C-alpha positions in Angstrom: -151.6 -124.6 -61.9 -150.2 -125.3 -65.3 -151.1 -128.2 -67.4 -148.4 -130.6 -68.5 -149.8 -130.5 -72.0 -150.0 -127.3 -74.0 -151.7 -127.6 -77.3 -151.2 -124.0 -78.3 -149.5 -123.9 -81.7 -145.9 -122.8 -81.4 -144.5 -120.0 -83.7 -142.7 -122.5 -86.1 -145.9 -124.6 -86.3 -148.0 -121.5 -87.0 -145.6 -120.4 -89.8 -145.7 -123.9 -91.3 -149.5 -124.1 -91.1 -149.8 -120.7 -92.9 -147.7 -121.9 -95.9 -149.6 -122.2 -99.2 -149.8 -125.6 -100.9 -147.9 -126.1 -104.1 -149.4 -128.0 -107.0 -147.5 -130.9 -108.4 -147.9 -133.2 -111.4 -149.9 -132.6 -114.6 -152.2 -129.6 -114.9 -154.5 -129.9 -117.9 -157.8 -131.1 -116.4 -158.6 -128.1 -114.2 -159.7 -124.6 -115.1 -158.2 -121.5 -113.5 -161.4 -121.1 -111.5 -161.2 -124.6 -110.2 -157.6 -124.2 -109.2 -158.5 -121.0 -107.3 -161.4 -122.9 -105.6 -159.1 -125.7 -104.6 -156.5 -123.3 -103.1 -159.3 -121.5 -101.2 -160.5 -124.9 -99.8 -157.0 -125.7 -98.7 -156.7 -122.4 -96.9 -160.0 -123.1 -95.1 -158.8 -126.5 -94.2 -155.6 -125.1 -92.7 -157.6 -122.7 -90.6 -159.8 -125.5 -89.3 -156.7 -127.5 -88.5 -155.2 -124.5 -86.7 -158.4 -124.2 -84.6 -158.3 -128.0 -84.0 -161.7 -128.4 -85.7 -160.7 -131.7 -87.3 -164.2 -132.8 -88.4 -164.5 -129.7 -90.6 -161.0 -130.2 -91.9 -161.9 -133.9 -92.8 -165.0 -132.7 -94.6 -162.9 -130.4 -96.8 -160.4 -133.1 -97.6 -163.2 -135.4 -98.6 -164.7 -132.7 -100.8 -161.3 -132.2 -102.5 -161.1 -135.9 -103.2 -164.6 -136.5 -104.5 -165.2 -133.2 -106.4 -161.7 -132.6 -107.8 -159.9 -135.9 -107.3 -157.3 -134.0 -105.4 -154.8 -135.7 -103.1 -153.3 -133.6 -100.4 -149.8 -134.0 -98.9 -149.8 -132.1 -95.6 -146.2 -133.0 -94.7 -144.8 -131.4 -97.9 -147.5 -128.8 -98.4 -148.3 -130.1 -101.9 -151.4 -131.3 -103.8 -152.0 -133.0 -107.1 -154.9 -134.4 -109.2 -154.7 -138.2 -108.8 -156.0 -139.0 -112.3 -153.7 -136.7 -114.2 -150.6 -137.9 -116.0 -147.0 -137.6 -114.9 -144.8 -134.7 -116.0 -141.1 -134.1 -116.2 -139.7 -132.6 -113.0 -138.5 -129.0 -113.2 -135.1 -128.7 -115.0 -135.4 -132.1 -116.7 -134.0 -131.9 -120.3 -133.4 -134.9 -122.6 -133.4 -135.5 -126.4 -135.6 -138.5 -125.7 -138.3 -136.6 -123.9 -141.2 -137.8 -126.1 -140.1 -141.4 -126.0 -139.7 -141.4 -122.2 -143.1 -139.6 -121.7 -144.8 -142.2 -123.8 -143.5 -145.0 -121.6 -144.4 -143.1 -118.5 -147.9 -142.7 -119.8 -148.2 -146.3 -120.7 -147.1 -147.2 -117.1 -149.9 -145.0 -115.7 -152.5 -146.6 -117.9 -151.3 -150.1 -116.7 -151.5 -149.0 -113.1 -155.0 -147.6 -113.6 -156.0 -150.9 -115.2 -154.3 -152.8 -112.2 -152.0 -154.5 -114.7 -149.1 -154.3 -112.2 -146.8 -156.7 -114.0 -146.8 -154.4 -117.1 -146.4 -151.4 -114.9 -143.4 -152.9 -113.1 -141.9 -153.9 -116.4 -142.2 -150.4 -117.8 -140.8 -148.9 -114.7 -137.8 -151.3 -114.9 -137.3 -150.4 -118.6 -137.4 -146.7 -117.9 -134.8 -147.2 -115.1 -132.5 -149.5 -117.1 -132.6 -147.7 -120.5 -133.0 -144.0 -119.5 -132.1 -143.7 -115.8 -135.6 -142.4 -115.1 -136.9 -142.2 -111.6 -140.6 -141.9 -111.2 -142.0 -140.2 -108.1 -145.6 -141.5 -107.7 -146.2 -139.1 -104.7 -145.9 -135.9 -106.8 -146.6 -137.5 -110.3 -143.3 -136.4 -111.7 -140.3 -138.2 -113.3 -136.7 -137.2 -113.5 -133.4 -138.5 -114.8 -131.0 -139.8 -112.2 -127.3 -138.9 -112.6 -127.8 -136.3 -115.3 -130.1 -135.0 -118.0 -128.7 -136.6 -121.1 -131.5 -139.3 -121.3 -129.1 -142.2 -121.9 -128.4 -145.1 -119.6 -125.3 -144.9 -117.5 -124.1 -148.2 -116.2 -122.2 -146.9 -113.2 -125.2 -145.0 -111.8 -127.0 -146.9 -109.1 -130.7 -146.2 -109.3 -132.9 -146.7 -106.3 -136.6 -146.3 -106.9 -138.5 -147.4 -103.8 -142.2 -146.8 -103.3 -142.9 -145.2 -100.0 -146.1 -145.8 -98.0 -146.5 -142.4 -96.3 -148.8 -143.7 -93.6 -146.7 -146.6 -92.5 -143.2 -145.6 -93.6 -142.7 -149.0 -95.4 -140.8 -149.3 -98.6 -141.7 -151.4 -101.6 -140.5 -151.8 -105.2 -143.7 -153.3 -106.6 -146.5 -151.3 -108.2 -149.1 -153.8 -106.9 -148.2 -153.0 -103.3 -147.7 -149.3 -103.3 -150.1 -147.0 -101.5 -151.1 -145.1 -104.6 -154.2 -142.9 -104.4 -155.3 -144.1 -107.9 -156.6 -147.4 -106.4 -158.6 -145.8 -103.5 -159.8 -142.5 -105.1 -163.2 -143.7 -106.1 -164.0 -145.5 -102.8 -166.8 -143.9 -100.7 -165.3 -142.7 -97.5 -167.7 -143.6 -94.6 -167.8 -142.5 -91.1 -164.8 -144.6 -90.2 -162.6 -141.8 -91.7 -163.7 -139.3 -89.1 -160.8 -137.7 -87.3 -158.1 -138.6 -89.8 -157.0 -134.9 -89.8 -156.8 -135.3 -86.0 -154.4 -138.2 -86.4 -152.3 -136.3 -89.0 -152.0 -133.3 -86.7 -150.9 -135.5 -83.8 -148.2 -137.2 -86.0 -146.8 -133.8 -87.1 
């Protein structure tokens, strides 16, 4: 008899699970040795997920959060350090790079201080004056509609915040699902099995 449910990983899933994670965002706070350690932990976690040992996979994710402040994006195979600053996306070029980066850094500090009104105002200023789109998920910013760094009135900029867990969209910094606000919380036993849930969603 054959079971109606087969949990054996399919070839496409196995290929996806074997992909290495890419680092996004800033990169000044970690040494080369720490980066190598993080990559090793991510590989171990992938192997535990492949074997459906989700408790061990959860333990590694918690270790990455608490020891290195690393946030893992399984869907896109990416990771970043939650407390590091935002950086220009690859290929971004503008004569106003320093001015934009200063405003982006100010917004991050406002978010960390939970001053969401200021963070929203800075985000709106960056959008209106420089056509800058900020991707909080990967800690990068880019210029929409070109790389000249100047506002373009005919470009329609959409900058929604996406809650990855719920799929909801929100324009306000005080409602986004940013890891900065939850990073230092102590994860109790209620988080057990969260890799199991992620795997089932995929």
